[in-house]
N, C-alpha and C positions, 0 to 999 in steps of 0.2 A: 897476370894473364887473364884476359876477359873470357868469361864462360859463355858458350853458345847456347841460347835457349830456342828450341824449335817452336814452330807454330802449334804443333800438337801439344807441347807442354803448356803453352800459353792458354790454349783452349781448355786443357785439363784444369788449369788453375782458375780461369775466369768463369767457366760454365757453372760450377756449384754456387759461386757467389751470385750469379744472375738468377739462378733458380731460387736461391734463398730469398733474394730481394723480391722476386715475383710472388713468392708465398706470402711475404710480409705485406706487400701491396694488396694482394687479393684478400688477405685476412682483414686488413684495415678497411678495405672497400666493403666487405661483407658486414663488418661491424657497423660501419656508417649507415649502410642500408637498413640494418636491423634497428639501429637506434632511431632513425628517422622514418621508420615504416609508418605510413599514414593510416588513419582510420577515418571513416566517414560519419559514423554515428556513435554517440556515447549515451548510454542509459544510466542515470544516476538515481539509485534507490535510497531511501532514507535510513532505514534501521531494521533490526530484527526484533525489536521490543514491542512496538505498537501492534504488530500483527506478524504471525508466522508466514503470511502469504508471500512476502518478498523473497524468502529463501525457497519455499516449497513450490511456488508457482511462477511469479513474475520473472525471476532471473532465468530459469531454464527455458521458459516459453519465449522470452525476448531473444535469448541467445539462439534458439532453434530457428526463429523467424528470420533473423539476420543472416544466419548461415545458409538457409535455404535460398535466400535471395542473392547470395554471394556478395553481400555488402559487409565490408570490414567494420567491425563494431566491438565495443567494450561494454560490459554490464558491471557496474560497480555499486557497492553498498557503503554508505557513509557511517554505519554503526552508530547512529544517533549524534554524530558530530557535524555541526553546521560548517565548522572550519575545515574538516576533512572533506566534506562534499564540495566546498569551494576549491580546495586544492585539487580534487579529482577533476573538476570542471576545467581548471587551468591546464592540467596535464593533458586532458582530452583535446583542448583547443590547440595546444602546442603540437600535438600529433596530427593536426589537420582536420579535426572533426567539423563537419558542416552542419550537423544536426545534434542538438542536445535534448534528450528526452529526460525531463526533470520532474522527479517526485520530491519536492522540497521539504525541508524540516521546519522552516518557519518563513513567513513572508519576506522578512528583511534579507535573509541570506539568499532566498529564492530570487528576489529582485536583483541583488548584487550579481549573482551568477548569470541571470538573464541579460542584464545590461552589458556585462563583459563579453558574453557570447555574441550578442548583436553587434557590439562595437568591432568585433573581429570578423564580422560577415557571416556568422553562423545563425541558424534559425533555432528557436526553442519551442518544444512541444511540452506544455504542462501535462504531466501524467498523473492521473488519479486526484491530485490536489492542485487547485488553481492558485496562482499568484495573482491576486486582484490588481488590476490596473498596470500590469507589467507589459513588456514588449513581446511577449510570447506570441507566436504565429497561430498556434492551435492549442486546444484543450481536449484531452481524451479522458473520459471518466464515465461513471454511472450518473443517472439523474439523482443527485444527492438530496434534493428536496423531497423527491419521491421516496427515498430511503427512509427519511424521517416520518413521512406520512404512513408508510407501511408499518413502522414500529408502533406508532400511536394506534393505528387500526388493530394491530395485533394485541396490544395491551387491552384495548376496549373489548375485543372478542374474548380474551381470557377472563376479564372481570365479569362479563355476562355469563360465561360458562360456569364460573364458580359462585354465581349468585350475588356478587358484591357490587355490581354496576348500579343497582337501584338503592344502595345503602350509603350513598355519599362516601365513596372510598377515598382514603388519604393516599396521595400519590407523591413519590419522590422522583426527581430527575437527576441522573448522573450523566452530565455532559462530557464530551471528549476534551480535546486540547483547545484552550482559548485562543491560541495563535494559529490554529489549523482552520483554514477557511471552510474545509469540508464539514468540520464539526459544527460550524455556524449554519451551514446549509441543512445539515441533519436536524438541528434544533429548530430552524425555521419551519421545516416540514412537520415535526411532531407538535410544535407549539401551535401551528395553524389548526390542528385538530383538537388539542387539549385545552388551549386557552379559552375557547368559547364554553367548554364544559366547566372550567373553573369559574368563569364569569357567571354562568347560569346557576351555579351552586350544585351542579350534578356531581362534580368531583371537587375535592379540597386538596390544595397543595400542602404538603407536609411543612412544618416549621423548619426553616433553614434547609428546605428540601429541593433546592435548584442550584447545583454547584458544578464547577468545572474540575476536571481530574487530571489533566495533562495526559490522558490515555494511560495512566499508571494504575494498574489493578491494586497495588499495595496502598497507594494514596486513596484510591476509590474505596477500598475496604474501610480504611480509617474514617473517611468522610461519612460513609453509610452507617458505621457504628455510632458515630456522633449524631447522625440523624435519628437513629433508633432511640438513643438516649434522650434526645430533645423531644421526641414524640411518644415517650413511654412505650416503646416497642410497637406502637400502633401505626404501621404503614401497610397499606393494602395492595400496593402495586408499585413497580419501579420501571421507569423508562431508562434503561441502561443503554448507553450509546453503542456499545459493542460487546462481544462475548467475553472479553477480558474483564470488563466492568460487571457484567452479569455474574461471572464467577466470583467476583469480590462480594457481591450481594449474597450469593449462596453461602460463601464462607462465613460472612457475618451472621446470617440467619442460623446456620448450623451450630456456630460457636455459642449462640445464646439459647439453643434448644427450641428455636421457633420453627413453625411449619412453613412449607413452600407458599409463596405468593406469586402472582403474575409478574414476570420479569422478561424484558425484551433483550435482544442482542443484535449482533451484526458480524458478518464475516464467515459464518458457517464453519467454525473451527471444530476439530474433533471433540474437544472438551465441551464446547457449546452444545453440540449435538447429543453428547452423552447426557448432559443436564436436561435437555429437552425430552429425551426418551425416558429419563428417570423421574420426570415431573417437576424438576426444580426451575426450569426455564420454559417460558411459553413459546418462544420461537426465535428465529434469527433471520436477518436479511442475507440472502444469498446473492452475491455479486460474482457471476461467473468470470473468473479472471482470465481464462483462455481467450474469449472474444475481446476482452479489453486490451490484453497484451498484444493480440494480433492486430487489432485496430490501430494501436499506437505504433507498432512496428511498421504496418502498412503505410501509415502517414509519413513516417520518417523515410522509408524506402522511396516513396513517391517524390518527396522533396529532393532526395539525392539524385533521382533519375529525371528530375525536371518534369514530373507529371503532376496533374492537378490532384488536390486532396479533397475528397468528398466529405462534407460536414452535414449535420442535421439540426443545427441550432446554434445559439450564442449564449454564453454565460459571461456576464459583466463585460459585454462587448467583444469577447474573444470567440472567434469561430470555433465551434465545438462538435465533437463526435460523442454523443450521449447514448449510453446503453441502459437497458431496463432491468432493475433489480427484482427479486422475487422474495416473498415471505415464506419461510419454511417452518413447518410444525411437525408433530407426530404423524399428521395425516399424509404428508407428501415428502417426508425426509429422504425417501429412497431415490429421489431425483439426484441427490448428491453422489450416490453410488453409480447411478446410470450415466451421469455426466463425467464420472471418474474424477470428480473434484475431491472426494474422500473415498477411502476404501473401508470395507467392513473390518479389516484387520486393524485399522486405526481406531475404530469406534466400538465394535462389538467384542470387547475384551473384558476379562475380569468380571466384576459385578454387573457390568453393563451388557454382557452377552445375553442375559435373560430377556432384555427388552427388544432385541432385534429378531424380527420374525419375517 
């Protein structure tokens, strides 16, 4: 005997299945949309070792700028791995990034990332570090030759202040990373000031006193300790390319029970400023990261929106946006607090509180 099935019963059986299928389709659709969600800009930062700036300043400032402009973006850090940075770039391009803001780890990997990005129709902005002779559309940084000039001038001022300038002081140079184009620009700047003094016999370069450090303070300390040994502890001033290397010099001097000597720096780190206030470091180059990050973000946003990018120079043939650095000493260090680059709570603590007035 055949059973009679009513239309109502059929509806009751079919409707749940249709609803379930709709949920599955909707979920799959949402998942697909999420997986292929596009971004328009990707900022690739190099590491957290060479400077604390990338975590403390660049990443949050860039993120805020892109968010304010409603431009979908990612800000990533390669943690000192060139391979990771290349993979990050590939991931960004796969998500549809049209602009890559690149602070490369070395010229070779930087060029490889740039070539791949350009081949896929994206534009590259070299950020803080230039990849020489690459296909980057723009370069945003500080005038890095000027950075080196300020360091040399700061060293000279300190040698005059302690009376050593007229006594043929022995000078050591701790350069940054040999594969970092910026480090070469810094050196170009300070050598343009110091080399004439060496040539004239006003200054004397320490024996084995001009070396590259890979921006590694541990390596820098070892190198400087060897310099001290080669020169019987007689080094009167150090052109240290950044605050990390200045700290390496301070550590080497204190471990040998030696007195402070003029030492330069760069990046205006909390520790660097503490050493300045305590008399162990002569000064540091302050590069206000907020305007640099904002200038880079603005350039990227302009490209995305099809607007012109305003530049103020060229470096190695690349249209550039160059900002002006400042030399900071005990005399003007409070600018770092006024600009909210550093806070008193970062610097004026423990034994260093007595120096903050």
